[in-house]
C-alpha positions, 0 to 999 in steps of 0.5 A: 499500499502506497503512503503519502506526505503532504508538503507545504510550499510557501510564497517566498520560497521554502517548504515543510512537510506537514503530514506523513504516512497518509493513505491516498484518501487521507491525503486527498481529503486534507488537500480539499479541506478549505481549512488547510489553506490560508486562503480559504481558512475561516476557523477561529485560528485564522483571525489569531494567525492574522494578528500574529502575522500583523505583529510580526509585520510591526516588528519587522518594520522597527527592524528595518528602521533600525537597519536604516538608521545604522546605514545612514550613520555609516555603520556596515552601510551596504549590509544594513541598507540591503537588510532594510530593503529585504525586510521592507520586501517581506513586510509588503508580502505580508501586508499583501497576504493580510489584504488578501485573507481579510479582503481589505486594504491593510 
């Protein structure tokens, strides 16, 4: 009997295994369940996860501001500017995910 695993892929890259040793029916049931997708989940956990995502974005914005401050002060200028830019891109992706999940502009 074949066993299956479910691998979650992420928009900004990377992946992780979230279930292993499943039958084909179990794997297909998981994949068809709207609660297993961040795009369609409506469970009580979804608003909690959105709140965590908003908090993470706020924290990253502080980190970006700190990196920019150090870059402007001449401390490791290129590295800090690059870090600030990467953090800003992450925040933009987070905001887009939040807006998509809530159907609103954040």
